C-alpha positions as CSV (number, residue, x, y, z in Angstrom):
1,M,-18.8,11.7,4.0
2,D,-18.1,12.4,0.4
3,L,-14.4,12.0,-0.5
4,D,-12.9,14.2,-3.2
5,F,-11.9,11.8,-5.9
6,E,-12.0,14.6,-8.5
7,K,-8.7,16.4,-7.7
8,E,-6.6,13.5,-9.0
9,N,-8.7,12.2,-11.9
10,G,-10.8,9.8,-9.8
11,L,-8.0,8.6,-7.5
12,I,-7.0,9.5,-3.9
13,P,-3.7,8.6,-2.3
14,A,-3.9,6.0,0.4
15,I,-1.1,6.0,2.9
16,V,-0.8,2.5,4.5
17,Q,0.4,2.3,8.1
18,D,0.9,-0.6,10.4
19,D,-1.8,-0.4,13.0
20,A,0.3,-1.8,15.9
21,S,3.7,0.0,15.3
22,G,2.7,3.1,13.3
23,E,5.3,2.3,10.7
24,V,4.4,3.7,7.2
25,L,4.4,0.6,4.9
26,M,3.5,1.9,1.5
27,L,1.5,4.4,-0.6
28,G,-1.1,3.4,-3.1
29,F,-4.1,4.9,-4.9
30,M,-7.8,4.1,-4.6
31,N,-10.7,4.9,-6.7
32,R,-14.3,4.6,-5.4
33,E,-14.5,1.0,-6.4
34,A,-11.2,0.1,-4.6
35,L,-12.4,1.8,-1.5
36,E,-15.8,0.0,-1.6
37,R,-14.1,-3.4,-2.1
38,T,-11.7,-2.7,0.8
39,R,-14.6,-1.9,3.1
40,A,-16.6,-4.9,2.0
41,S,-13.8,-7.5,2.0
42,G,-11.6,-6.2,4.9
43,F,-8.6,-6.6,2.6
44,V,-7.0,-3.5,1.2
45,T,-7.6,-3.0,-2.6
46,F,-5.9,-0.4,-4.7
47,Y,-6.2,1.0,-8.3
48,S,-3.1,0.3,-10.3
49,R,-2.3,3.4,-12.4
50,S,0.2,1.4,-14.6
51,R,-2.1,-1.6,-15.2
52,Q,-5.3,0.4,-15.1
53,K,-7.2,-2.1,-12.9
54,L,-8.0,-2.9,-9.3
55,W,-5.7,-5.1,-7.3
56,T,-5.9,-6.5,-3.8
57,K,-2.5,-6.3,-2.0
58,G,-1.3,-9.9,-1.6
59,E,-3.3,-11.5,-4.3
60,S,-0.1,-13.0,-5.8
61,S,2.4,-12.7,-3.0
62,G,0.3,-13.7,-0.1
63,Q,1.3,-10.6,1.8
64,K,-2.2,-9.3,2.5
65,L,-3.2,-6.1,4.3
66,L,-6.1,-6.6,6.7
67,L,-8.0,-3.4,7.2
68,R,-8.1,-2.2,10.8
69,E,-9.2,1.5,10.3
70,L,-9.7,4.1,7.7
71,R,-9.0,7.8,8.3
72,V,-9.6,10.7,6.0
73,D,-7.6,14.0,6.0
74,C,-9.0,17.5,6.5
75,D,-9.4,18.1,2.7
76,Q,-11.2,14.8,2.2
77,D,-8.8,13.9,-0.6
78,A,-6.4,11.4,1.0
79,L,-6.8,8.3,3.2
80,L,-4.7,6.8,6.0
81,V,-5.3,3.1,5.9
82,R,-4.3,1.4,9.2
83,V,-3.6,-2.3,8.6
84,E,-2.4,-5.6,10.0
85,L,0.1,-7.3,7.6
86,S,-0.6,-11.0,7.2
87,G,2.9,-11.7,6.1
88,S,6.4,-10.1,6.6
89,A,6.9,-7.9,3.6
90,V,4.8,-5.2,2.0
91,C,7.4,-4.1,-0.6
92,H,7.6,-6.1,-3.8
93,E,11.4,-6.0,-3.3
94,G,11.0,-8.1,-0.2
95,Y,11.3,-5.4,2.5
96,R,8.8,-4.8,5.3
97,S,8.1,-1.3,4.1
98,C,8.4,0.3,0.7
99,F,10.2,3.1,2.4
100,F,13.5,1.2,3.0
101,R,15.9,3.7,1.5
102,R,17.1,7.0,3.0
103,L,18.1,9.8,0.7
104,G,21.4,11.5,1.6
105,K,22.2,15.2,1.2
106,N,23.7,14.5,-2.2
107,G,20.7,12.5,-3.4
108,E,22.3,9.1,-2.9
109,A,19.9,6.4,-1.7
110,T,21.0,4.0,1.1
111,A,19.1,0.9,2.2
112,I,18.3,1.3,5.9
113,A,16.4,-1.9,6.4
114,E,17.0,-5.6,5.9
115,R,15.4,-7.5,3.0
116,L,13.2,-10.1,4.6
117,I,12.4,-12.2,1.6
118,S,13.6,-12.4,-2.0
119,P,11.2,-11.2,-4.8
120,A,11.5,-14.6,-6.4
121,E,10.2,-16.2,-3.2
122,L,7.4,-13.7,-3.0
123,Y,6.2,-13.9,-6.6
124,G,8.0,-16.5,-8.6
125,E,6.9,-15.6,-12.1
126,G,3.7,-13.8,-11.0
127,E,2.7,-10.2,-10.9
128,K,3.8,-7.9,-8.1
129,S,1.2,-7.0,-5.6
């Protein structure tokens, strides 16, 4: 199957979901090379738009995403990446999911989850991944 990497300048969104619970953990972007590396290694790799390079989730934090299943949407321009988390927190802020805030009617954001680990414990002085 040919995925449509051209709609978003060579990238496709990759929604990361916990394979066991169904919880949405994060959103990242993949280019062809990131997808190939993910398939070959079994660890989820993304393309960082800000750093303009590939990065494998957990390379500095230890919070790796083990690939369990890849699904593609009907337009072939987005992926659902089902994973097993090797640690406790996907979010670089120390939460299990990056989606730990709820937006209220007036646009205010409220944390609805507990921070599991401090960013300093996750990364020290290293990069966030």
